[in-house]
C-alpha positions as CSV (number, residue, x, y, z in Angstrom):
1,M,75.8,-15.3,95.3
2,V,72.9,-17.2,96.8
3,G,72.4,-19.2,93.6
4,A,76.0,-20.5,93.6
5,N,75.7,-21.2,97.4
6,A,72.4,-23.1,96.8
7,V,74.1,-25.3,94.1
8,V,76.8,-26.3,96.6
9,D,74.3,-26.8,99.5
10,L,71.8,-28.8,97.4
11,R,74.6,-31.0,96.1
12,L,75.8,-31.7,99.6
13,L,72.3,-32.6,100.5
14,G,72.1,-35.2,97.8
15,V,70.7,-33.4,94.8
16,A,72.3,-34.2,91.4
17,R,74.6,-36.9,92.7
18,A,76.2,-37.4,89.3
19,I,78.0,-34.0,89.7
20,P,81.2,-34.5,91.6
21,L,81.7,-32.2,94.6
22,A,85.3,-31.2,94.3
23,P,85.0,-29.0,91.2
24,L,82.2,-27.0,93.0
25,K,85.0,-25.4,95.0
26,R,85.4,-22.9,92.2
27,L,82.0,-21.5,93.0
28,F,83.3,-20.0,96.2
29,R,85.1,-17.4,94.1
30,I,81.8,-16.5,92.4
31,M,80.1,-16.3,95.8
32,W,82.7,-13.8,97.0
33,I,82.3,-11.7,93.9
34,G,78.6,-11.8,94.3
35,F,78.9,-10.8,97.9
36,A,81.1,-7.8,97.0
37,M,78.6,-6.6,94.4
38,N,75.7,-7.0,96.8
39,A,77.6,-5.2,99.6
40,V,78.4,-2.2,97.4
41,T,74.8,-1.9,96.0
42,G,73.4,-2.5,99.4
43,I,75.5,0.3,100.9
44,L,74.4,2.6,98.0
45,L,70.7,1.8,98.7
46,V,71.1,2.6,102.4
47,L,72.9,5.9,101.6
48,A,70.2,6.8,99.1
49,Y,67.4,6.5,101.7
50,P,68.8,5.7,105.2
51,T,65.6,6.2,107.1
52,K,63.8,3.4,105.3
53,S,66.4,0.9,106.3
54,L,67.9,2.1,109.5
55,T,64.6,2.5,111.3
56,N,63.3,-0.9,110.3
57,P,64.0,-3.9,112.5
58,D,63.7,-6.2,109.4
59,F,66.9,-4.5,108.1
60,Y,68.9,-5.6,111.2
61,I,67.4,-9.1,111.0
62,K,68.5,-9.3,107.4
63,L,72.0,-8.1,108.2
64,A,72.3,-10.7,111.0
65,L,71.1,-13.5,108.8
66,I,73.5,-12.5,106.1
67,G,76.4,-12.4,108.6
68,F,75.6,-15.9,109.9
69,A,75.2,-17.2,106.3
70,I,78.6,-15.8,105.3
71,W,80.1,-17.4,108.4
72,V,78.5,-20.8,107.5
73,M,79.7,-20.4,103.8
74,Q,83.3,-19.8,105.0
75,K,83.1,-22.7,107.4
76,L,81.8,-24.9,104.7
77,N,84.6,-23.9,102.4
78,V,87.3,-24.6,105.1
79,Q,85.8,-27.8,106.5
80,V,84.6,-29.5,103.3
81,F,86.5,-28.1,100.3
82,Q,89.9,-27.1,101.6
83,D,90.8,-30.7,102.6
84,S,91.7,-32.5,99.3
85,N,92.1,-35.8,101.1
86,L,88.4,-36.1,101.8
87,S,86.3,-38.6,99.8
88,E,83.0,-37.6,98.4
89,A,81.2,-39.4,101.2
90,D,83.3,-37.6,103.8
91,M,82.6,-34.2,102.2
92,I,78.9,-34.9,102.4
93,A,79.1,-36.1,106.0
94,R,81.0,-32.9,107.0
95,G,78.9,-30.5,105.0
96,A,75.3,-31.7,105.1
97,T,74.4,-30.0,108.4
98,L,76.2,-26.8,107.3
99,A,74.3,-26.9,104.0
100,K,71.0,-27.1,105.8
101,F,71.9,-24.1,108.0
102,S,73.0,-22.2,104.9
103,I,69.8,-22.7,103.0
104,F,67.8,-21.7,106.1
105,L,69.8,-18.6,106.7
106,W,69.7,-17.4,103.0
107,F,66.0,-18.1,102.8
108,G,65.6,-16.0,106.0
109,A,67.8,-13.2,104.6
110,I,65.9,-13.0,101.3
111,T,62.5,-13.0,103.1
112,A,63.6,-10.3,105.5
113,G,64.9,-8.3,102.5
114,R,61.5,-8.6,100.7
115,L,59.7,-7.6,103.9
116,L,61.6,-4.4,104.0
117,A,59.5,-3.1,101.1
118,Y,56.2,-3.8,103.0
119,T,57.0,-3.0,106.6
120,Y,58.3,0.5,106.3
121,K,56.2,3.2,108.0
122,Y,56.7,6.7,106.6
123,L,57.9,9.0,109.3
124,T,55.6,12.0,109.4
125,F,55.9,15.1,111.4
126,P,53.0,17.0,112.7
127,S,52.4,20.3,110.9
């Protein structure tokens, strides 16, 4: 999901200018499929060991960042790719700021997810 999103974001920020923007609209379907897969596996991980996630503030930071990133992704789809009358320059003008936010949010979500493995404190009960 993040990979397909990064392709769209980086293209809006001027990387690989030879690739036209309009066909990248198809990547949004891939992003939603990736999100669904990540949501299902994420729920299964939380169910397998809820204490590790639900007692860690990084988990809630990660969820918030993912929520905002999904919101930005949808906003990008609607404002940039749903209007077929936009020229390539108009698409870039509308989407560049959203693309920057998107990259920042996904980087933050991935970082928070990685920190989950290192910030968990085992709950111990006195004997």
